Residue frames as a rotation matrix with the C-alpha (Angstrom) as fourth column:
MET 1
0.633 0.030 0.773 18.04
-0.064 0.998 0.015 34.37
-0.771 -0.059 0.634 7.80
ASP 2
-0.330 -0.829 -0.452 21.08
-0.632 -0.162 0.757 33.42
-0.701 0.536 -0.471 5.71
ASP 3
-0.075 0.301 -0.951 20.87
-0.972 0.189 0.136 31.59
0.221 0.935 0.279 2.39
LYS 4
-0.789 -0.281 -0.546 21.68
-0.221 0.959 -0.175 28.16
0.573 -0.018 -0.819 3.85
ALA 5
-0.850 0.522 0.066 19.04
0.036 0.183 -0.982 28.48
-0.525 -0.833 -0.174 6.55
GLN 6
-0.113 0.829 -0.548 16.49
-0.811 -0.395 -0.431 29.62
-0.574 0.396 0.717 3.98
GLU 7
-0.305 -0.079 -0.949 17.39
-0.796 0.568 0.208 26.71
0.522 0.819 -0.236 1.72
ALA 8
-0.974 -0.072 -0.213 17.02
0.055 0.842 -0.537 24.25
0.218 -0.535 -0.816 4.62
MET 9
-0.575 0.817 -0.045 13.64
-0.218 -0.207 -0.954 25.72
-0.788 -0.539 0.297 5.54
ASN 10
-0.033 0.542 -0.840 12.43
-0.986 -0.156 -0.062 25.53
-0.165 0.826 0.539 1.94
SER 11
-0.635 -0.295 -0.714 13.58
-0.480 0.875 0.064 21.92
0.606 0.383 -0.697 1.78
ILE 12
-0.962 0.274 -0.017 11.74
0.178 0.577 -0.797 20.86
-0.209 -0.770 -0.603 4.94
HIS 13
-0.277 0.902 -0.331 8.59
-0.568 -0.432 -0.701 22.65
-0.775 -0.006 0.632 3.76
GLY 14
-0.124 0.182 -0.975 8.74
-0.963 0.217 0.162 20.84
0.241 0.959 0.148 0.43
GLU 15
-0.833 -0.247 -0.495 9.29
-0.160 0.964 -0.213 17.48
0.530 -0.098 -0.842 2.11
ALA 16
-0.798 0.597 0.084 6.41
-0.044 0.080 -0.996 18.09
-0.602 -0.798 -0.037 4.52
ILE 17
-0.038 0.806 -0.590 4.03
-0.854 -0.333 -0.400 18.91
-0.519 0.489 0.701 1.67
ASP 18
-0.323 -0.161 -0.933 5.20
-0.760 0.631 0.155 15.87
0.563 0.759 -0.326 -0.31
LEU 19
-0.981 -0.039 -0.188 4.71
0.078 0.814 -0.575 13.57
0.175 -0.579 -0.796 2.69
GLY 20
-0.533 0.845 -0.048 1.29
-0.398 -0.300 -0.867 15.10
-0.747 -0.443 0.496 3.29
HIS 21
0.038 0.513 -0.857 0.23
-0.999 0.038 -0.022 14.17
0.021 0.857 0.514 -0.25
ARG 22
-0.592 -0.344 -0.729 1.59
-0.418 0.904 -0.087 10.65
0.689 0.254 -0.679 0.20
LEU 23
-0.957 0.267 0.117 -0.32
-0.002 0.398 -0.917 10.12
-0.291 -0.878 -0.380 3.45
ILE 24
-0.166 0.944 -0.284 -3.59
-0.715 -0.314 -0.625 11.27
-0.679 0.099 0.728 1.88
THR 25
0.018 0.121 -0.992 -3.07
-0.921 0.388 0.031 9.03
0.389 0.914 0.118 -1.15
LEU 26
-0.884 -0.383 -0.269 -2.11
-0.233 0.859 -0.457 6.11
0.406 -0.341 -0.848 1.11
ALA 27
-0.701 0.672 0.238 -5.34
-0.225 0.108 -0.968 6.43
-0.677 -0.732 0.075 3.09
TYR 28
0.143 0.779 -0.611 -7.39
-0.910 -0.140 -0.391 6.49
-0.390 0.611 0.689 -0.10
GLY 29
-0.528 -0.427 -0.735 -5.68
-0.697 0.712 0.087 3.23
0.486 0.558 -0.673 -1.07
TYR 30
-0.832 0.281 0.479 -7.78
-0.227 0.615 -0.755 1.56
-0.506 -0.737 -0.448 1.62
TYR 31
0.150 0.947 -0.285 -10.78
-0.736 -0.086 -0.672 1.90
-0.661 0.310 0.684 -0.68
SER 32
0.062 -0.211 -0.975 -9.06
-0.875 0.459 -0.155 -0.31
0.480 0.863 -0.157 -3.27
HIS 33
-0.909 -0.417 -0.010 -8.21
-0.340 0.755 -0.561 -2.82
0.241 -0.507 -0.828 -0.56
ALA 34
-0.546 0.767 0.337 -11.79
-0.343 0.163 -0.925 -2.84
-0.765 -0.621 0.174 0.75
ALA 35
0.273 0.654 -0.706 -13.22
-0.925 -0.022 -0.378 -3.18
-0.263 0.756 0.599 -2.76
ALA 36
-0.328 -0.482 -0.812 -11.01
-0.689 0.711 -0.144 -6.20
0.647 0.512 -0.565 -3.48
ILE 37
-0.981 -0.016 0.191 -11.97
-0.158 0.634 -0.757 -7.86
-0.109 -0.773 -0.625 -0.20
ASP 38
-0.175 0.985 -0.012 -15.64
-0.617 -0.119 -0.778 -7.20
-0.768 -0.129 0.628 -0.90
LEU 39
0.169 0.178 -0.969 -15.27
-0.948 0.297 -0.111 -8.90
0.268 0.938 0.219 -4.26
ALA 40
-0.689 -0.542 -0.480 -13.60
-0.408 0.839 -0.361 -11.90
0.598 -0.053 -0.799 -2.67
VAL 41
-0.898 0.378 0.224 -16.29
-0.089 0.342 -0.935 -12.21
-0.430 -0.860 -0.273 0.00
ASN 42
0.052 0.977 -0.205 -19.33
-0.447 -0.161 -0.880 -11.38
-0.893 0.138 0.429 -2.14
LYS 43
-0.654 -0.392 0.647 -19.31
0.256 0.691 0.676 -14.13
-0.712 0.608 -0.351 -4.75
LYS 44
0.337 0.851 0.404 -22.46
0.762 0.005 -0.647 -12.83
-0.553 0.526 -0.647 -6.45
VAL 45
0.762 -0.125 -0.636 -20.81
-0.299 -0.938 -0.174 -9.54
-0.575 0.322 -0.752 -7.35
LEU 46
-0.303 -0.952 0.037 -17.67
-0.487 0.188 0.853 -11.38
-0.819 0.240 -0.521 -8.43
SER 47
-0.366 0.231 0.902 -19.67
0.609 0.792 0.044 -13.71
-0.704 0.565 -0.430 -10.69
ALA 48
0.723 0.690 -0.022 -21.49
0.470 -0.516 -0.716 -10.78
-0.506 0.508 -0.698 -12.28
LEU 49
0.440 -0.656 -0.613 -18.19
-0.624 -0.715 0.317 -9.04
-0.646 0.242 -0.724 -13.03
ALA 50
-0.535 -0.702 0.470 -16.62
-0.190 0.642 0.743 -12.20
-0.824 0.308 -0.476 -14.42
SER 51
-0.058 0.602 0.796 -19.59
0.745 0.557 -0.367 -12.90
-0.665 0.572 -0.481 -16.67
SER 52
0.726 0.307 -0.616 -19.36
-0.072 -0.856 -0.512 -9.42
-0.684 0.416 -0.599 -18.19
GLY 53
0.595 -0.563 0.574 -16.10
0.799 0.492 -0.346 -10.48
-0.087 0.664 0.742 -19.84
GLN 54
0.454 -0.405 0.794 -14.61
0.232 -0.807 -0.544 -7.02
0.860 0.431 -0.272 -19.26
SER 55
0.993 0.043 0.114 -13.37
-0.097 -0.284 0.954 -7.26
0.074 -0.958 -0.278 -15.70
GLY 56
0.232 -0.969 -0.085 -9.81
-0.637 -0.085 -0.766 -8.43
0.736 0.232 -0.637 -16.37
LEU 57
0.412 -0.012 0.911 -10.23
-0.865 0.309 0.395 -10.93
-0.286 -0.951 0.117 -13.55
ASP 58
0.983 -0.031 0.183 -9.00
0.079 0.962 -0.261 -13.77
-0.168 0.271 0.948 -15.77
SER 59
0.546 -0.838 0.025 -5.50
-0.416 -0.296 -0.860 -12.31
0.728 0.459 -0.510 -15.97
VAL 60
0.473 -0.502 -0.724 -2.45
0.710 0.704 -0.024 -13.65
0.522 -0.503 0.689 -14.16
GLY 61
0.926 -0.204 0.319 -0.96
-0.347 -0.794 0.499 -11.82
0.151 -0.572 -0.806 -11.19
ILE 62
0.353 -0.889 -0.293 2.78
0.440 0.434 -0.786 -11.82
0.826 0.149 0.544 -10.56
VAL 63
0.976 -0.162 0.143 4.62
-0.200 -0.424 0.883 -11.45
-0.082 -0.891 -0.446 -7.24
LYS 64
0.471 -0.866 -0.167 8.36
-0.354 -0.013 -0.935 -10.89
0.808 0.499 -0.313 -7.64
LYS 65
0.915 -0.340 -0.216 11.06
0.365 0.473 0.802 -12.67
-0.171 -0.813 0.557 -5.63
LYS 66
0.580 -0.744 -0.331 14.59
-0.479 -0.640 0.600 -11.45
-0.659 -0.190 -0.728 -4.97
ASN 67
-0.298 -0.771 0.562 16.18
0.027 0.582 0.813 -14.26
-0.954 0.257 -0.153 -7.00
GLY 68
-0.781 0.007 -0.624 14.26
-0.586 -0.355 0.729 -13.26
-0.216 0.935 0.282 -10.12
GLU 69
-0.821 0.563 -0.101 11.63
0.493 0.786 0.373 -15.96
0.289 0.256 -0.923 -9.81
THR 70
-0.670 0.657 0.345 7.98
-0.659 -0.741 0.131 -15.15
0.342 -0.139 0.929 -9.23
HIS 71
-0.638 0.707 0.305 4.78
0.302 0.594 -0.746 -16.35
-0.708 -0.384 -0.592 -7.69
GLN 72
-0.869 0.450 -0.206 2.11
-0.401 -0.395 0.827 -16.44
0.291 0.801 0.523 -10.38
TYR 73
-0.731 0.677 0.088 -1.55
0.329 0.461 -0.824 -16.74
-0.598 -0.573 -0.560 -9.61
SER 74
-0.543 0.680 0.492 -4.92
0.612 -0.080 0.787 -16.58
0.574 0.729 -0.373 -11.30
LYS 75
-0.927 0.189 0.325 -6.73
-0.325 -0.836 -0.442 -13.47
0.188 -0.515 0.836 -10.10
SER 76
-0.032 0.995 -0.094 -10.18
-0.772 0.036 0.635 -14.97
0.635 0.093 0.767 -10.63
ALA 77
0.105 0.043 -0.994 -9.26
0.268 0.961 0.070 -18.23
0.958 -0.273 0.089 -8.88
TRP 78
-0.706 -0.472 -0.528 -7.98
0.608 -0.020 -0.794 -16.49
0.364 -0.881 0.301 -5.78
LEU 79
-0.758 0.560 0.334 -10.85
-0.615 -0.784 -0.083 -14.03
0.216 -0.269 0.939 -5.61
ASN 80
0.233 0.878 -0.419 -13.10
-0.639 0.463 0.614 -17.10
0.733 0.125 0.669 -5.72
TYR 81
-0.641 -0.580 -0.502 -11.09
-0.010 0.661 -0.751 -18.84
0.768 -0.476 -0.429 -3.00
ASP 82
0.315 0.892 -0.324 -13.50
0.306 0.228 0.924 -20.17
0.898 -0.391 -0.202 -0.38
GLY 83
-0.150 -0.453 -0.879 -11.18
0.973 0.089 -0.212 -19.15
0.175 -0.887 0.428 2.46
PHE 84
-0.957 -0.147 0.251 -11.97
0.131 -0.988 -0.080 -15.47
0.260 -0.044 0.965 1.85
THR 85
0.005 0.976 -0.216 -15.01
0.771 0.134 0.623 -15.13
0.637 -0.170 -0.752 4.05
GLU 86
0.516 0.273 0.812 -16.27
-0.198 -0.884 0.423 -12.50
0.834 -0.379 -0.402 6.46
HIS 87
0.905 -0.174 -0.388 -14.50
0.423 0.457 0.782 -14.48
0.041 -0.872 0.488 9.18
ILE 88
0.032 -0.985 -0.168 -11.11
0.935 -0.030 0.352 -13.12
-0.352 -0.169 0.921 8.12
GLN 89
0.428 0.173 0.887 -12.22
0.656 -0.734 -0.174 -9.76
0.621 0.656 -0.428 6.74
LYS 90
0.988 -0.066 0.140 -11.25
-0.144 -0.724 0.675 -7.95
0.057 -0.687 -0.725 9.95
ASP 91
0.461 -0.876 0.143 -7.88
0.444 0.367 0.817 -9.70
-0.768 -0.314 0.558 9.94
LEU 92
-0.012 -0.444 0.896 -7.19
0.997 -0.075 -0.023 -8.50
0.077 0.893 0.443 6.41
ASP 93
0.713 0.302 0.633 -8.33
0.275 -0.951 0.144 -4.98
0.645 0.071 -0.761 7.32
ARG 94
0.919 -0.385 -0.088 -6.07
-0.017 -0.260 0.965 -5.01
-0.394 -0.886 -0.245 10.36
VAL 95
0.161 -0.895 0.415 -3.08
0.825 0.353 0.441 -6.08
-0.542 0.272 0.795 8.25
TRP 96
0.117 -0.082 0.990 -3.66
0.817 -0.559 -0.143 -3.21
0.565 0.825 0.002 5.78
LEU 97
0.832 0.290 0.473 -4.29
0.026 -0.872 0.489 -0.58
0.554 -0.395 -0.733 8.47
THR 98
0.761 -0.633 -0.144 -1.32
0.302 0.149 0.942 -1.75
-0.574 -0.760 0.304 10.55
GLY 99
-0.039 -0.800 0.599 0.96
0.979 0.089 0.183 -1.39
-0.200 0.593 0.780 7.54
ALA 100
0.289 0.225 0.930 -0.46
0.565 -0.825 0.024 2.05
0.773 0.519 -0.366 6.74
LEU 101
0.985 0.106 0.139 0.03
-0.048 -0.596 0.801 3.29
0.168 -0.796 -0.582 10.30
ILE 102
0.482 -0.876 -0.020 3.57
0.554 0.286 0.782 1.92
-0.679 -0.388 0.623 10.56
TYR 103
-0.099 -0.481 0.871 4.46
0.970 -0.242 -0.023 3.54
0.222 0.842 0.491 7.23
SER 104
0.555 0.394 0.733 2.85
0.302 -0.916 0.264 6.85
0.775 0.075 -0.627 8.26
GLY 105
0.986 -0.152 -0.071 4.45
0.028 -0.266 0.964 6.89
-0.166 -0.952 -0.258 11.71
ASP 106
0.274 -0.947 0.166 7.90
0.748 0.319 0.582 5.90
-0.604 -0.035 0.796 10.48
SER 107
0.031 -0.215 0.976 7.76
0.859 -0.493 -0.135 8.52
0.510 0.843 0.170 7.70
LEU 108
0.766 0.309 0.564 6.85
0.013 -0.885 0.466 11.24
0.643 -0.350 -0.682 10.21
ARG 109
0.867 -0.465 -0.178 9.50
0.281 0.162 0.946 10.02
-0.411 -0.871 0.271 12.67
MET 110
0.134 -0.838 0.528 12.19
0.985 0.054 -0.164 10.73
0.109 0.542 0.833 10.06
TYR 111
-0.232 -0.137 0.963 11.37
0.253 -0.965 -0.076 14.42
0.939 0.226 0.258 10.67
ASN 112
-0.931 -0.108 -0.348 10.83
0.352 -0.021 -0.936 14.07
0.094 -0.994 0.057 14.43
TYR 113
-0.122 0.992 -0.035 7.11
0.986 0.117 -0.122 14.54
-0.117 -0.049 -0.992 13.73
PHE 114
-0.154 -0.003 0.988 7.77
0.553 -0.829 0.083 18.08
0.819 0.559 0.130 12.45
ASP 115
-0.500 -0.032 0.866 6.17
-0.465 -0.833 -0.299 20.52
0.731 -0.552 0.401 14.94
ARG 116
-0.928 0.109 -0.357 4.55
0.311 0.751 -0.582 17.66
0.205 -0.651 -0.731 16.90
ALA 117
-0.533 0.828 0.173 1.05
-0.779 -0.561 0.282 18.98
0.330 0.015 0.944 16.31
PRO 118
-0.261 0.478 0.839 -1.68
-0.699 0.505 -0.505 16.92
-0.665 -0.718 0.202 18.06
CYS 119
0.777 0.600 -0.189 -2.80
-0.559 0.520 -0.646 15.25
-0.289 0.608 0.740 14.82
LEU 120
0.254 -0.778 -0.574 0.80
-0.594 0.343 -0.728 14.18
0.763 0.526 -0.375 14.11
GLU 121
-0.646 -0.435 0.628 1.31
-0.762 0.311 -0.569 12.97
0.052 -0.845 -0.532 17.67
LEU 122
0.314 0.835 0.452 -1.89
-0.754 0.509 -0.416 10.97
-0.578 -0.210 0.789 17.31
ILE 123
0.728 -0.116 -0.675 -0.33
-0.507 0.572 -0.645 9.10
0.461 0.812 0.358 14.38
ARG 124
-0.362 -0.930 0.061 2.70
-0.697 0.226 -0.681 8.35
0.619 -0.289 -0.730 16.56
HIS 125
-0.504 0.214 0.837 0.56
-0.731 0.410 -0.545 6.69
-0.460 -0.887 -0.050 19.21
LEU 126
0.649 0.760 -0.042 -1.62
-0.642 0.517 -0.566 4.87
-0.409 0.394 0.823 16.69
ARG 127
0.367 -0.613 -0.700 1.49
-0.638 0.381 -0.669 3.57
0.677 0.692 -0.251 14.94
ASN 128
-0.648 -0.684 0.335 2.93
-0.695 0.351 -0.628 2.27
0.312 -0.640 -0.702 18.21
ALA 129
-0.074 0.706 0.704 -0.34
-0.718 0.453 -0.529 0.60
-0.692 -0.545 0.473 19.18
ALA 130
0.776 0.371 -0.510 -0.57
-0.630 0.477 -0.612 -1.07
0.016 0.797 0.604 15.77
ALA 131
0.091 -0.859 -0.503 3.01
-0.561 0.373 -0.739 -2.33
0.823 0.349 -0.448 16.11
HIS 132
-0.839 -0.351 0.415 2.44
-0.530 0.358 -0.769 -3.63
0.122 -0.865 -0.486 19.66
ASN 133
-0.883 0.459 -0.098 -0.18
0.458 0.888 0.030 -6.27
0.100 -0.019 -0.995 18.99
ASN 134
-0.292 0.828 0.479 -2.93
0.373 -0.363 0.854 -3.70
0.881 0.428 -0.203 18.41
HIS 135
0.577 0.482 -0.660 -2.82
0.786 -0.110 0.608 -2.35
0.220 -0.869 -0.442 21.98
PHE 136
0.621 -0.312 0.719 -1.82
-0.217 -0.950 -0.225 1.05
0.753 -0.016 -0.657 23.33
ARG 137
0.363 -0.592 -0.720 1.30
0.919 0.353 0.174 1.19
0.151 -0.725 0.672 25.47
ILE 138
0.770 -0.044 0.637 1.84
-0.039 -0.999 -0.022 4.59
0.637 -0.008 -0.771 27.06
ASP 139
0.196 -0.799 -0.569 5.43
0.825 0.448 -0.345 4.42
0.530 -0.402 0.747 28.35
ASN 140
-0.823 -0.498 -0.273 5.66
0.568 -0.710 -0.417 8.10
0.014 -0.498 0.867 29.33
PRO 141
0.095 0.995 0.028 2.21
0.992 -0.097 0.078 9.40
0.080 0.020 -0.997 30.29
LYS 142
0.210 -0.030 -0.977 3.54
0.479 -0.868 0.130 12.83
-0.852 -0.495 -0.168 31.35
SER 143
-0.823 -0.564 0.068 4.74
0.318 -0.358 0.878 13.50
-0.471 0.744 0.474 27.79
LEU 144
-0.270 0.812 0.518 1.10
0.918 0.054 0.393 13.82
0.291 0.582 -0.760 26.78
ASP 145
0.448 0.358 -0.819 0.96
0.647 -0.762 0.021 17.07
-0.617 -0.539 -0.573 28.80
SER 146
-0.237 -0.654 -0.718 3.62
-0.144 -0.707 0.692 18.60
-0.961 0.267 0.073 26.54
PHE 147
-0.859 -0.091 -0.504 2.67
-0.510 0.068 0.858 16.79
-0.044 0.994 -0.105 23.36
PRO 148
-0.152 0.890 0.429 -1.07
-0.422 0.335 -0.843 16.03
-0.894 -0.309 0.324 23.32
ALA 149
-0.995 -0.102 -0.022 -2.45
-0.071 0.512 0.856 13.62
-0.076 0.853 -0.516 20.75
HIS 150
-0.270 0.962 0.033 -5.99
0.336 0.126 -0.933 14.29
-0.903 -0.241 -0.357 19.60
THR 151
-0.396 0.230 0.889 -8.25
0.918 0.078 0.388 15.18
0.020 0.970 -0.243 16.68
ARG 152
0.577 0.642 -0.505 -9.43
0.664 -0.729 -0.169 18.58
-0.477 -0.238 -0.846 17.93
ARG 153
0.563 -0.305 -0.768 -8.45
-0.377 -0.922 0.089 21.72
-0.735 0.239 -0.634 16.00
GLY 154
0.080 -0.488 0.869 -7.49
0.638 0.695 0.332 19.67
-0.766 0.528 0.366 12.98
PRO 155
-0.872 -0.488 0.035 -6.63
0.321 -0.518 0.792 21.07
-0.368 0.702 0.609 9.56
LYS 156
-0.319 0.774 -0.547 -9.19
-0.536 -0.623 -0.570 23.35
-0.782 0.112 0.613 7.92
GLY 157
-0.424 0.098 -0.900 -9.13
-0.887 0.158 0.435 21.27
0.184 0.983 0.020 4.75
TYR 158
-0.193 0.341 -0.920 -10.12
-0.029 0.935 0.353 18.10
0.981 0.095 -0.171 6.59
PRO 159
-0.363 0.098 0.927 -11.72
-0.888 -0.339 -0.312 18.81
0.284 -0.936 0.210 9.98
SER 160
-0.967 -0.032 -0.253 -12.37
0.037 0.964 -0.263 15.74
0.252 -0.264 -0.931 12.11
SER 161
-0.122 0.990 0.070 -15.97
-0.481 -0.121 0.868 14.65
0.868 0.072 0.491 12.52
SER 162
0.729 0.300 -0.615 -15.14
0.320 0.645 0.694 12.65
0.605 -0.703 0.374 15.67
ASP 163
0.478 -0.531 0.700 -13.29
-0.785 -0.616 0.068 13.44
0.395 -0.582 -0.711 18.86
PHE 164
0.786 -0.337 -0.519 -10.43
0.419 0.907 0.047 11.09
0.455 -0.254 0.853 19.72
GLU 165
0.462 -0.690 0.557 -7.68
-0.768 -0.626 -0.139 11.66
0.445 -0.364 -0.819 22.26
VAL 166
0.226 -0.507 -0.832 -4.85
0.382 0.831 -0.403 9.49
0.896 -0.227 0.381 23.54
THR 167
0.391 -0.086 0.916 -4.64
-0.794 -0.536 0.288 9.80
0.466 -0.840 -0.278 27.32
PRO 168
-0.690 -0.676 0.258 -2.97
-0.709 0.561 -0.427 7.60
0.144 -0.478 -0.867 29.97
ALA 169
-0.098 0.755 0.648 -6.37
-0.684 0.422 -0.595 5.95
-0.723 -0.501 0.475 30.41
VAL 170
0.679 0.389 -0.623 -6.11
-0.733 0.418 -0.537 4.19
0.052 0.821 0.569 27.03
GLU 171
-0.429 -0.893 0.135 -3.19
-0.903 0.429 -0.032 2.07
-0.029 -0.136 -0.990 28.25
GLY 172
-0.817 0.002 0.576 -3.85
-0.101 0.984 -0.146 -1.52
-0.567 -0.178 -0.804 27.21
THR 173
0.238 0.962 -0.137 -6.88
-0.298 -0.061 -0.953 -0.63
-0.924 0.268 0.272 25.07
ALA 174
-0.203 -0.223 0.953 -7.16
0.765 0.571 0.296 -2.32
-0.611 0.790 0.055 21.68
LEU 175
-0.749 -0.119 -0.651 -6.75
-0.243 -0.866 0.438 0.22
-0.616 0.486 0.619 18.87
MET 176
-0.432 0.597 -0.676 -8.79
-0.784 0.122 0.609 -1.82
0.446 0.793 0.415 16.38
TRP 177
-0.436 0.635 0.637 -11.78
0.414 -0.486 0.769 -2.11
0.799 0.600 -0.051 16.94
ASP 178
0.088 0.451 -0.888 -12.28
0.996 -0.046 0.076 -0.81
-0.006 -0.891 -0.453 20.47
PHE 179
-0.307 -0.300 -0.903 -10.69
0.434 -0.889 0.148 2.65
-0.847 -0.346 0.403 20.22
MET 180
-0.325 0.134 -0.936 -11.24
-0.710 -0.688 0.148 3.25
-0.625 0.713 0.319 16.49
GLU 181
0.571 0.470 0.673 -12.92
0.255 0.678 -0.689 1.78
-0.780 0.565 0.268 13.45
PRO 182
-0.099 -0.683 0.724 -11.20
0.938 0.180 0.298 1.72
-0.333 0.708 0.622 10.01
GLY 183
0.424 0.332 0.843 -12.80
0.699 -0.712 -0.071 5.00
0.576 0.619 -0.534 8.92
ASP 184
0.991 -0.085 -0.105 -11.47
0.017 -0.688 0.725 6.76
-0.134 -0.720 -0.681 12.03
ILE 185
0.216 -0.967 0.133 -7.95
0.468 0.222 0.855 5.55
-0.857 -0.122 0.501 11.29
LEU 186
-0.058 -0.170 0.984 -8.26
0.987 -0.160 0.030 6.78
0.153 0.972 0.177 7.71
ASP 187
0.840 0.412 0.354 -9.46
0.350 -0.909 0.227 10.15
0.415 -0.067 -0.907 9.05
ALA 188
0.756 -0.597 -0.267 -6.39
0.113 -0.282 0.953 10.36
-0.644 -0.751 -0.146 11.29
ILE 189
-0.151 -0.854 0.498 -3.98
0.754 0.227 0.617 9.66
-0.640 0.469 0.609 8.42
ILE 190
0.107 0.266 0.958 -5.76
0.889 -0.457 0.028 12.02
0.446 0.849 -0.285 6.01
SER 191
0.964 0.261 -0.049 -5.89
0.249 -0.826 0.506 14.76
0.091 -0.500 -0.861 8.68
ALA 192
0.355 -0.914 -0.198 -2.15
0.332 -0.075 0.940 14.43
-0.874 -0.400 0.277 9.22
GLY 193
-0.283 -0.442 0.851 -1.62
0.937 0.064 0.345 14.76
-0.207 0.895 0.396 5.47
TYR 194
0.465 0.538 0.703 -3.80
0.662 -0.739 0.127 17.86
0.588 0.406 -0.699 5.19
TYR 195
0.906 -0.158 -0.393 -2.14
0.237 -0.581 0.779 19.38
-0.351 -0.799 -0.489 8.24
LEU 196
-0.048 -0.996 0.079 1.33
0.620 0.032 0.784 19.03
-0.783 0.087 0.616 6.74
HIS 197
-0.220 0.020 0.975 0.14
0.937 -0.275 0.217 20.63
0.273 0.961 0.042 3.51
GLU 198
0.705 0.595 0.386 -1.56
0.467 -0.799 0.379 23.53
0.534 -0.087 -0.841 5.27
ALA 199
0.853 -0.347 -0.391 1.10
0.264 -0.359 0.895 24.16
-0.451 -0.866 -0.215 7.90
TYR 200
-0.065 -0.998 0.014 4.06
0.382 -0.012 0.924 24.07
-0.922 0.065 0.382 5.53
SER 201
0.220 0.202 0.954 2.61
0.975 -0.063 -0.212 25.71
0.017 0.977 -0.211 2.42
THR 202
0.975 0.180 0.133 3.32
0.176 -0.983 0.045 29.20
0.139 -0.021 -0.990 3.76
């Protein structure tokens, strides 16, 4: 292998490991999301935190705009907003998980899904389902023979506790919450991250 080829290989290995870390960290970000939603829905916990005087919930949040202006909001007021009920909790979860899957899938697609391992191919199909109104659309079923998408034989560092596989039979099935629950989606993203780290660390 010449120097340029070696340099290119080292680069792709480094990028794979970096993306693996980002996917794992992204999935763990769901815990922060879920904790915030729980606070907004469970007013008793929110009141207890606010009364402690150490929660920081009375601070002002800022959302930047392109023209330099901002949206400013009271964190405590919006956590106390009556519209945040269990009725929309699944909607908020779906928004977060959809964004995470689109980010994960698009990041992997930049590298043509590396070696197209089953756990990486699974992310590809989950991403597409999330982007297509939460339903699987298998445009080329025969490609699953060459590039299976499943959780079996996952990375040693994060073996899957559940068996999921995308087959032609899932066409039209809702990803959330028929095919998977939030924890299963997190497992898929974390497994992809661990796989990239393990496969490209050597």
